[in-house]
C-alpha positions as CSV (number, residue, x, y, z in Angstrom):
1,X,-14.3,8.7,-14.1
2,X,-16.7,7.1,-16.6
3,X,-18.9,9.3,-18.6
4,X,-22.0,7.8,-17.0
5,X,-20.7,8.4,-13.5
6,X,-20.0,12.0,-14.5
7,X,-23.6,12.5,-15.7
8,X,-25.0,10.9,-12.5
9,X,-22.7,13.1,-10.4
10,X,-23.8,16.2,-12.2
11,X,-27.5,15.4,-11.7
12,X,-26.9,14.6,-8.0
13,X,-25.1,17.9,-7.5
14,X,-28.0,19.8,-9.1
15,X,-29.9,19.0,-5.9
16,X,-27.1,20.3,-3.7
17,X,-28.9,23.7,-3.5
18,X,-31.4,22.0,-1.2
19,X,-28.7,21.0,1.3
20,X,-26.6,24.1,1.8
21,X,-25.2,24.1,5.4
22,X,-26.7,26.7,7.7
23,X,-29.2,27.8,5.0
24,X,-32.8,26.8,4.5
25,X,-35.1,27.4,1.6
26,X,-38.3,29.3,2.6
27,X,-40.4,26.1,2.6
28,X,-37.8,24.3,4.6
29,X,-37.7,27.1,7.2
30,X,-41.5,27.0,7.5
31,X,-41.5,23.2,8.0
32,X,-38.8,23.6,10.7
33,X,-40.8,26.3,12.5
34,X,-44.0,24.3,12.2
35,X,-42.3,21.2,13.7
36,X,-41.2,23.3,16.7
37,X,-44.6,24.8,17.2
38,X,-46.3,21.4,17.1
39,X,-43.7,20.0,19.5
40,X,-44.3,22.9,21.9
41,X,-48.1,22.5,21.5
42,X,-48.7,26.0,20.3
43,X,-50.8,26.9,17.2
44,X,-48.8,26.2,14.1
45,X,-48.4,28.4,11.0
46,X,-50.5,27.7,8.0
47,X,-49.5,24.6,6.1
48,X,-51.0,22.2,3.5
49,X,-50.9,18.5,3.0
50,X,-49.4,19.1,-0.4
51,X,-46.4,20.9,1.1
52,X,-45.7,18.0,3.4
53,X,-45.6,15.6,0.4
54,X,-43.4,18.0,-1.5
55,X,-40.9,18.1,1.4
56,X,-41.0,14.3,1.5
57,X,-40.3,14.2,-2.2
58,X,-37.3,16.6,-1.7
59,X,-36.0,14.3,1.1
60,X,-36.2,11.3,-1.3
61,X,-34.4,13.2,-4.0
62,X,-31.6,14.1,-1.5
63,X,-31.3,10.5,-0.4
64,X,-30.9,9.4,-4.0
65,X,-28.4,12.2,-4.7
66,X,-26.4,11.3,-1.6
67,X,-26.2,7.7,-2.5
68,X,-24.9,8.6,-6.0
69,X,-22.3,11.0,-4.6
70,X,-21.3,8.4,-2.0
71,X,-20.8,5.8,-4.7
72,X,-18.9,8.1,-7.1
73,X,-16.9,10.3,-4.6
74,X,-16.5,7.9,-1.7
75,X,-18.1,7.5,1.7
76,X,-16.4,10.7,3.1
77,X,-17.7,12.9,0.3
78,X,-18.8,16.2,1.9
79,X,-21.5,16.7,-0.7
80,X,-22.9,13.2,0.1
81,X,-22.9,13.9,3.8
82,X,-24.6,17.3,3.3
83,X,-27.4,15.7,1.3
84,X,-27.9,12.9,3.8
85,X,-28.0,15.5,6.6
86,X,-30.6,17.7,5.0
87,X,-32.7,14.7,4.0
88,X,-32.6,13.6,7.6
89,X,-33.6,17.0,8.9
90,X,-36.6,17.2,6.5
91,X,-37.7,13.8,7.6
92,X,-37.3,14.6,11.2
93,X,-39.3,17.8,10.9
94,X,-42.1,15.8,9.2
95,X,-42.0,13.3,12.0
96,X,-42.1,15.9,14.7
97,X,-45.0,17.5,12.9
98,X,-46.8,14.1,12.9
99,X,-47.5,14.5,9.2
100,X,-48.9,11.2,7.8
101,X,-46.9,11.3,4.6
102,X,-45.9,7.6,4.5
103,X,-47.9,4.5,4.3
104,X,-45.6,1.6,5.1
105,X,-42.6,3.0,7.0
106,X,-42.6,5.6,9.9
107,X,-40.9,8.8,8.8
108,X,-38.7,8.7,12.0
109,X,-37.1,5.5,10.9
110,X,-36.1,7.0,7.5
111,X,-34.8,10.1,9.3
112,X,-32.6,8.0,11.7
113,X,-31.2,6.0,8.8
114,X,-30.3,9.2,7.0
115,X,-28.6,10.7,10.1
116,X,-26.5,7.5,10.5
117,X,-25.2,7.9,6.9
118,X,-24.6,11.6,7.5
119,X,-22.2,10.7,10.2
120,X,-24.5,11.8,13.0
121,X,-25.4,8.7,15.0
122,X,-26.2,10.6,18.1
123,X,-28.9,12.5,16.2
124,X,-30.4,9.2,15.0
125,X,-30.4,7.7,18.5
126,X,-31.9,10.8,20.1
127,X,-34.7,11.0,17.6
128,X,-35.6,7.3,18.0
129,X,-35.5,7.5,21.8
130,X,-38.5,9.8,21.6
131,X,-40.5,6.9,20.2
132,X,-42.0,8.6,17.2
133,X,-42.0,5.4,15.1
134,X,-44.7,3.4,16.9
135,X,-44.3,-0.1,18.3
136,X,-44.2,-3.7,17.2
137,X,-42.1,-4.5,14.2
138,X,-40.9,-0.9,13.9
139,X,-39.0,-1.4,17.2
140,X,-36.7,-3.9,15.6
141,X,-35.5,-1.5,13.0
142,X,-35.3,1.4,15.5
143,X,-33.0,-0.8,17.7
144,X,-30.8,-1.5,14.7
145,X,-30.6,2.1,13.6
146,X,-29.7,3.0,17.2
147,X,-27.0,0.4,17.3
148,X,-28.8,-1.1,20.4
149,X,-28.1,-4.7,19.5
150,X,-29.1,-6.3,22.8
151,X,-32.5,-4.7,22.6
152,X,-32.7,-5.6,18.9
153,X,-32.2,-9.3,19.7
154,X,-34.8,-9.2,22.4
155,X,-37.4,-7.8,20.0
156,X,-36.4,-10.2,17.3
157,X,-36.9,-13.1,19.7
158,X,-40.4,-11.8,20.5
159,X,-41.2,-11.6,16.8
160,X,-40.1,-15.3,16.2
161,X,-42.0,-16.4,19.3
162,X,-45.1,-14.8,17.8
163,X,-44.5,-16.3,14.3
164,X,-43.2,-19.9,14.9
165,X,-44.3,-20.8,11.4
166,X,-41.6,-18.6,9.9
167,X,-38.8,-20.5,11.7
168,X,-37.2,-23.8,11.0
169,X,-35.3,-25.0,7.9
170,X,-37.9,-23.8,5.4
171,X,-37.8,-20.3,6.8
172,X,-40.1,-17.9,4.9
173,X,-40.5,-20.1,1.8
174,X,-44.1,-20.8,2.7
175,X,-45.0,-17.1,2.6
176,X,-44.6,-17.1,-1.2
177,X,-46.9,-20.0,-1.9
178,X,-49.9,-17.6,-2.4
179,X,-47.9,-14.9,-4.2
180,X,-48.7,-13.9,-7.8
181,X,-45.4,-12.3,-8.8
182,X,-46.7,-11.0,-12.0
183,X,-49.5,-8.9,-10.3
184,X,-48.0,-7.9,-7.0
185,X,-48.2,-4.3,-5.8
186,X,-47.2,-1.5,-5.2
187,X,-48.1,1.4,-7.4
188,X,-51.3,2.2,-5.4
189,X,-51.2,5.7,-3.9
190,X,-50.5,6.0,-0.3
191,X,-53.4,6.3,2.1
192,X,-52.4,9.1,4.5
193,X,-55.1,8.1,6.9
194,X,-53.4,4.8,7.5
195,X,-51.0,5.3,10.4
196,X,-50.4,1.6,11.1
197,X,-47.3,1.5,9.0
198,X,-45.3,-1.7,9.4
199,X,-48.0,-3.3,11.4
200,X,-50.3,-3.0,8.4
201,X,-47.8,-5.0,6.4
202,X,-48.2,-7.8,8.9
203,X,-52.0,-7.5,8.9
204,X,-52.2,-7.6,5.1
205,X,-49.7,-10.3,4.5
206,X,-52.3,-12.5,2.8
207,X,-53.1,-9.7,0.3
208,X,-49.4,-8.8,-0.2
209,X,-47.3,-12.0,0.4
210,X,-44.2,-10.6,-1.4
211,X,-44.2,-7.5,0.8
212,X,-44.6,-9.6,3.9
213,X,-41.8,-12.0,2.7
214,X,-39.4,-9.0,2.2
215,X,-40.3,-7.7,5.7
216,X,-39.8,-11.0,7.4
217,X,-36.4,-11.6,5.7
218,X,-35.4,-8.0,6.6
219,X,-36.1,-8.8,10.2
220,X,-34.1,-12.1,9.9
221,X,-31.1,-10.4,8.4
222,X,-30.9,-7.4,10.8
223,X,-31.1,-9.8,13.7
224,X,-28.2,-11.8,12.2
225,X,-26.3,-8.5,11.6
226,X,-26.8,-7.3,15.2
227,X,-25.6,-10.5,16.7
228,X,-22.6,-10.9,14.4
229,X,-21.5,-7.3,14.8
230,X,-21.6,-7.3,18.6
231,X,-19.7,-10.6,18.7
232,X,-17.1,-9.5,16.1
233,X,-17.9,-12.5,13.9
234,X,-16.6,-11.2,10.6
235,X,-17.7,-14.2,8.5
236,X,-21.3,-14.0,9.7
237,X,-21.3,-10.2,9.1
238,X,-20.3,-10.7,5.5
239,X,-23.0,-13.4,5.0
240,X,-25.6,-11.0,6.4
241,X,-24.4,-8.1,4.2
242,X,-24.6,-10.3,1.1
243,X,-28.1,-11.4,2.1
244,X,-29.1,-7.8,2.7
245,X,-27.8,-6.8,-0.7
246,X,-29.8,-9.5,-2.4
247,X,-32.9,-8.4,-0.4
248,X,-32.3,-4.8,-1.5
249,X,-32.3,-5.9,-5.2
250,X,-35.5,-7.9,-4.7
251,X,-37.3,-5.0,-2.9
252,X,-36.4,-2.7,-5.8
253,X,-38.9,-4.5,-8.0
254,X,-41.3,-6.3,-5.7
255,X,-42.0,-4.1,-2.7
256,X,-43.1,-0.6,-1.9
257,X,-40.8,2.4,-2.5
258,X,-40.8,3.2,1.2
259,X,-39.8,-0.2,2.3
260,X,-37.1,-0.2,-0.4
261,X,-35.7,3.1,0.9
262,X,-35.6,1.7,4.4
263,X,-33.8,-1.4,3.2
264,X,-31.3,0.8,1.3
265,X,-30.6,2.9,4.4
266,X,-30.3,-0.2,6.6
267,X,-27.8,-1.8,4.1
268,X,-25.6,1.3,4.0
269,X,-25.8,1.7,7.8
270,X,-24.9,-2.0,8.3
271,X,-21.8,-1.6,6.2
272,X,-20.9,1.5,8.4
273,X,-21.4,-0.6,11.5
274,X,-19.2,-3.4,10.2
275,X,-16.5,-0.9,9.2
276,X,-16.6,1.0,12.4
277,X,-16.9,-1.9,14.8
278,X,-14.7,-1.7,17.9
279,X,-13.9,-5.4,17.5
280,X,-11.7,-4.8,14.5
281,X,-9.6,-2.1,16.2
282,X,-9.0,-4.1,19.4
283,X,-8.1,-7.1,17.4
284,X,-5.5,-5.1,15.5
285,X,-4.2,-3.6,18.8
286,X,-3.6,-7.0,20.2
287,X,-2.0,-8.6,17.1
288,X,1.4,-8.8,18.7
289,X,0.1,-10.1,22.1
290,X,-2.0,-13.3,21.3
291,X,-2.3,-14.1,25.0
292,X,-4.4,-10.9,25.4
293,X,-6.8,-11.5,22.5
294,X,-9.5,-13.0,24.7
295,X,-9.3,-10.2,27.2
296,X,-9.5,-7.6,24.5
297,X,-12.6,-9.3,23.0
298,X,-14.3,-9.2,26.4
299,X,-13.5,-5.5,26.6
300,X,-15.0,-4.8,23.2
301,X,-18.1,-7.0,24.0
302,X,-18.6,-5.0,27.2
303,X,-18.5,-1.7,25.2
304,X,-21.2,-3.1,22.9
305,X,-23.4,-3.9,25.9
306,X,-23.0,-0.2,26.9
307,X,-24.0,1.0,23.4
308,X,-20.4,2.1,22.6
309,X,-19.3,-0.7,20.3
310,X,-19.8,1.2,17.0
311,X,-17.2,3.9,16.7
312,X,-17.9,7.5,15.8
313,X,-15.7,9.2,13.2
314,X,-13.4,10.9,15.7
315,X,-13.0,7.6,17.5
316,X,-12.1,5.8,14.3
317,X,-9.4,8.4,13.5
318,X,-8.1,8.3,17.1
319,X,-7.8,4.5,17.3
320,X,-6.2,4.3,13.8
321,X,-3.5,6.6,15.2
322,X,-3.2,4.6,18.4
323,X,-2.7,1.4,16.4
324,X,0.0,2.9,14.2
325,X,1.8,5.2,16.6
326,X,3.1,5.4,20.1
327,X,2.4,9.1,20.5
328,X,-0.3,11.4,19.0
329,X,-2.7,14.2,19.9
330,X,-6.5,14.0,19.5
331,X,-8.4,17.2,19.7
332,X,-12.2,16.9,19.3
333,X,-15.3,18.5,20.8
334,X,-16.8,17.5,24.1
335,X,-18.9,14.4,23.9
336,X,-17.3,13.0,20.7
337,X,-15.8,9.9,22.3
338,X,-12.3,10.8,23.5
339,X,-12.7,8.8,26.7
340,X,-12.9,5.5,24.9
341,X,-9.7,6.3,22.9
342,X,-8.0,7.3,26.2
343,X,-9.0,4.1,27.9
344,X,-7.7,2.0,25.0
345,X,-4.4,4.0,25.1
346,X,-4.1,2.9,28.8
347,X,-4.9,-0.7,27.9
348,X,-2.3,-0.6,25.2
349,X,0.5,0.7,27.4
350,X,-0.4,-1.5,30.4
351,X,-1.2,-4.8,28.7
352,X,-0.1,-4.8,25.1
353,X,3.4,-3.2,25.1
354,X,6.4,-5.4,26.2
355,X,8.2,-3.7,29.0
356,X,11.9,-3.9,29.5
357,X,13.2,-6.4,32.0
358,X,12.9,-4.9,35.5
359,X,10.4,-2.2,34.4
360,X,6.7,-2.1,35.1
361,X,4.2,-0.4,32.8
362,X,3.0,3.0,34.0
363,X,0.1,5.1,32.7
364,X,-0.7,8.7,33.8
365,X,-4.2,10.1,33.1
366,X,-4.4,13.9,33.3
367,X,-7.7,15.7,33.6
368,X,-8.6,19.3,34.2
369,X,-10.7,19.0,37.4
370,X,-10.8,17.0,40.6
371,X,-14.4,16.0,39.9
372,X,-13.5,14.5,36.5
373,X,-10.5,12.7,38.1
374,X,-12.8,11.1,40.7
375,X,-15.2,10.0,38.0
376,X,-12.5,8.4,35.8
377,X,-11.0,6.7,38.9
378,X,-14.4,5.3,39.9
379,X,-15.1,4.0,36.5
380,X,-11.7,2.5,36.1
381,X,-11.7,0.9,39.5
382,X,-15.2,-0.5,39.0
383,X,-14.3,-2.0,35.7
384,X,-11.1,-3.5,37.1
385,X,-13.1,-5.1,40.1
386,X,-15.8,-6.4,37.7
387,X,-13.2,-8.1,35.5
388,X,-11.4,-9.6,38.5
389,X,-14.6,-11.5,39.5
390,X,-13.9,-14.4,37.2
391,X,-16.7,-16.5,38.6
392,X,-19.4,-14.0,37.7
393,X,-20.9,-14.0,34.1
394,X,-20.0,-10.4,33.4
395,X,-19.9,-10.6,29.6
396,X,-22.9,-12.3,28.1
397,X,-23.2,-13.1,24.4
């Protein structure tokens, strides 16, 4: 490890005390209690605006530390994951408390991005489903961080419908015509009374053309990413990731810190989505049976339509074993995605394994209760009937 990386890692680990599992600092505990009290609509404990900003500052430090540890120690670094998780918790508690500590980006979006990088996508989705991020442009980023790509494309289409001047071959180039790059924002202090967030960016685009340009290009690239990931178009995914990386570098110098943090979280989340896409696993499963590639693509596309196309950590491990082995055991908690792995195991044995002459493939699905057996049978039978109706447009792109 290079000396500079050692120093960066040492500095990042100095913040680890803020992210000890199952342990909160006194101020963190008070923020958590306050967020619950406000959610329950009971009188909250005493709290000051300064304390809210201090907790936001701690969350920012943890995000920075997590990114360093992720870069130096790898994506699976326990220290990195712990820092992302605690940062996400602090941001969520600020969001639940309705503390106006940000100016440009809703706190809930930052919390969702941190939960995604902490390996807790269900927490991100659950938080965003509560709608604590407002409406309008924020919905586009909420859809992306929830991996709801169909809804993402719908909201992107509405945005381009409302801004036809940003479409066409010239794209967003015209936005920069009025920009003075040498004197562009954004060191002004945040105005905590301004709750418009990303909508204010749109309203003030004439006063801040570079910030508006960055926001428009971010919408453009997340739309491309959402469509490319759900289709399994690896080439377009790589193009979008390259564009997002360039946009991140631009925002570092020319946009507000909050928007830069959001872009940073979206970039890392996008890489996770690309790495954990179901398309890549089903493609590898069907490598030896080219005649089943189209059917496997439709299976993956259907899972994306159900919101199950980006794999969780347990599913990634299970499918890697399924691809490499003919027999393995997967033991994970309830609700961690075992059903998808089991379904693909059935698909592999029934469709992707060459049977001996005279033999027919057989799959046996064992479950602990009659009710669960009935549920699995209903889902399997419904899926089989739906796929048999070839004249119906079941899988839409």
